[in-house]
C-alpha positions as CSV (number, residue, x, y, z in Angstrom):
1,S,24.8,-2.2,15.0
2,L,21.9,-2.2,12.5
3,L,21.1,1.4,13.3
4,I,24.8,2.3,12.9
5,D,24.9,0.5,9.6
6,R,21.8,2.4,8.4
7,L,23.2,5.8,9.5
8,L,26.5,5.1,7.8
9,F,24.7,4.2,4.6
10,L,22.8,7.5,4.7
11,A,25.9,9.5,5.4
12,R,27.7,7.8,2.5
13,A,24.6,8.5,0.2
14,D,24.4,12.1,1.3
15,N,28.1,12.6,0.4
16,N,28.0,10.7,-2.9
17,L,30.4,8.0,-1.5
18,L,28.3,5.0,-2.8
19,E,28.8,3.4,-6.1
20,L,26.3,1.2,-7.9
21,E,27.3,-2.2,-9.3
22,L,24.5,-2.6,-11.8
23,E,23.4,-6.1,-12.8
24,N,20.4,-7.5,-14.7
25,I,18.1,-8.6,-11.8
26,D,15.5,-11.3,-12.0
27,I,12.9,-9.5,-10.0
28,Q,10.6,-12.5,-9.4
29,K,13.5,-14.4,-7.8
30,E,14.6,-11.5,-5.6
31,L,11.0,-10.8,-4.4
32,D,10.4,-14.5,-3.7
33,D,13.6,-14.6,-1.6
34,I,12.6,-11.5,0.4
35,V,9.2,-13.0,1.1
36,E,10.8,-16.3,2.1
37,S,12.9,-14.5,4.6
38,Y,9.7,-13.4,6.4
39,F,8.1,-16.9,6.2
40,E,7.6,-17.4,10.0
41,E,6.0,-13.9,10.5
42,I,3.8,-14.3,7.5
43,L,2.5,-17.6,8.8
44,K,2.1,-16.2,12.3
45,K,-0.1,-13.3,11.1
46,N,-1.8,-15.5,8.4
47,I,-1.0,-12.9,5.8
48,T,-1.6,-13.7,2.1
49,V,1.3,-12.6,0.0
50,T,1.1,-12.4,-3.8
51,V,4.2,-11.8,-6.0
52,V,3.8,-11.0,-9.8
53,A,7.0,-9.9,-11.4
54,A,7.8,-11.4,-14.8
55,V,10.4,-8.7,-15.7
56,S,14.0,-7.8,-15.0
57,V,15.7,-4.6,-14.1
58,M,19.2,-3.1,-14.3
59,A,20.0,-2.2,-10.7
60,D,22.5,-2.8,-7.9
61,P,21.3,-6.1,-6.4
62,V,22.3,-5.3,-2.8
63,F,20.6,-1.9,-2.8
64,F,17.6,-3.2,-4.7
65,C,17.0,-5.9,-2.1
66,R,17.6,-3.5,0.7
67,A,14.9,-1.1,-0.6
68,V,12.3,-3.8,-1.3
69,D,13.0,-5.6,1.9
70,N,12.4,-2.4,3.8
71,L,9.1,-1.8,2.1
72,F,8.0,-5.4,2.6
73,G,9.0,-5.4,6.2
74,N,6.9,-2.2,6.7
75,A,3.9,-3.7,4.9
76,L,4.1,-6.8,7.1
77,K,4.5,-4.7,10.3
78,F,1.4,-2.6,9.6
79,T,-0.9,-5.3,8.0
80,K,-3.2,-6.9,10.5
81,E,-3.7,-10.6,10.9
82,G,-5.4,-12.2,7.9
83,G,-4.6,-9.3,5.6
84,N,-2.7,-9.3,2.3
85,I,0.4,-7.9,0.7
86,T,1.0,-7.8,-3.0
87,L,4.4,-7.2,-4.7
88,T,4.3,-6.4,-8.4
89,A,6.8,-5.5,-11.1
90,L,5.8,-4.1,-14.4
91,K,7.6,-2.6,-17.4
92,K,5.9,0.7,-18.3
93,D,5.5,2.2,-21.7
94,N,8.6,4.3,-21.3
95,N,10.6,1.2,-20.5
96,C,10.9,2.1,-16.8
97,V,10.3,-0.7,-14.4
98,E,7.9,-0.1,-11.5
99,I,8.0,-2.3,-8.4
100,S,5.0,-1.8,-6.1
101,V,4.4,-3.1,-2.6
102,S,0.8,-2.7,-1.5
103,D,-0.9,-3.9,1.6
104,S,-4.3,-4.0,3.3
105,G,-2.9,-2.4,6.4
106,C,-4.0,0.5,8.5
107,G,-3.0,3.2,6.0
108,I,-1.5,6.6,6.6
109,E,-3.3,10.0,7.0
110,S,-2.9,12.2,3.9
111,E,-1.3,15.1,5.9
112,L,1.5,12.8,6.9
113,L,2.3,11.5,3.4
114,L,4.4,14.6,2.6
115,K,6.8,13.8,5.5
116,I,6.9,10.0,5.3
117,F,10.2,9.9,3.5
118,D,11.9,12.5,5.7
119,R,14.8,11.3,7.9
120,Y,13.8,10.4,11.5
121,F,10.1,10.9,10.7
122,W,8.0,8.5,12.7
123,V,4.2,8.6,12.8
124,E,3.1,9.0,16.4
125,S,-0.4,7.5,16.5
126,A,-2.4,4.4,17.2
127,R,-1.0,3.1,13.9
128,T,2.5,2.7,15.5
129,K,1.4,1.8,19.0
130,G,3.6,-1.0,20.2
131,K,5.7,-1.0,16.9
132,K,9.3,-0.2,16.8
133,G,11.3,1.7,14.2
134,T,14.0,4.3,13.7
135,G,12.3,6.7,11.2
136,I,15.1,6.2,8.6
137,G,13.9,3.2,6.6
138,L,12.0,5.1,4.0
139,D,14.7,7.7,3.8
140,I,17.1,4.8,2.9
141,V,14.6,3.7,0.2
142,K,14.5,7.3,-1.1
143,A,18.4,7.4,-1.2
144,I,18.6,4.1,-3.0
145,M,16.2,5.3,-5.7
146,K,18.1,8.6,-6.1
147,L,21.3,6.6,-6.6
148,H,19.6,4.7,-9.4
149,G,18.2,7.9,-11.0
150,G,14.7,6.6,-10.1
151,S,11.9,7.7,-7.8
152,V,9.6,6.5,-5.0
153,A,6.0,7.4,-4.5
154,I,3.3,6.5,-2.0
155,R,-0.4,6.3,-2.0
156,S,-2.3,5.5,1.2
157,E,-5.8,5.7,2.7
158,P,-6.4,5.2,6.4
159,G,-8.2,1.9,7.0
160,K,-7.6,0.7,3.5
161,G,-3.8,0.3,3.2
162,T,-0.7,1.6,1.5
163,E,1.1,1.2,-1.8
164,I,4.6,2.3,-2.3
165,T,6.1,2.3,-5.9
166,L,9.7,2.3,-6.9
167,Q,10.4,3.4,-10.4
168,F,13.7,2.4,-11.9
169,P,14.7,4.2,-15.1
170,A,15.1,2.3,-18.4
171,A,18.6,0.8,-18.8
172,A,20.9,2.9,-20.9
């Protein structure tokens, strides 16, 4: 049912059938709630999680949480035991708000970064051995950012980790 929900979301996004319900979001609270929902897995893997987000953003709260939850879940999945994940939110000089999820995980090869947000793309390598996924999570993140008039970017280096940044435009 989760896969069906995700596919329906993408179909609605592709056909402009989704509407945003913008609210002023306390990012620190939302990020803390997302981290708390993974408490058991964080403890099990002995992951250090840092959240720094003393800003707010105008966004749809459901879609905002869905995007960040997806990124945090991926970071947790690909960060080895004893690693760290950092979530930050900053207001930039142009009044845009950037939310970044960075990890000390296995990283992604540069030639795969161009495809990482493509629908159904799944990295077939030792990186994903034994890990499950559908290949649509990052496409959902991209769709959510498009709905908000924002963007998503990725930086990664094999063996050093990955950082994905969401940029929400300044509120009108």
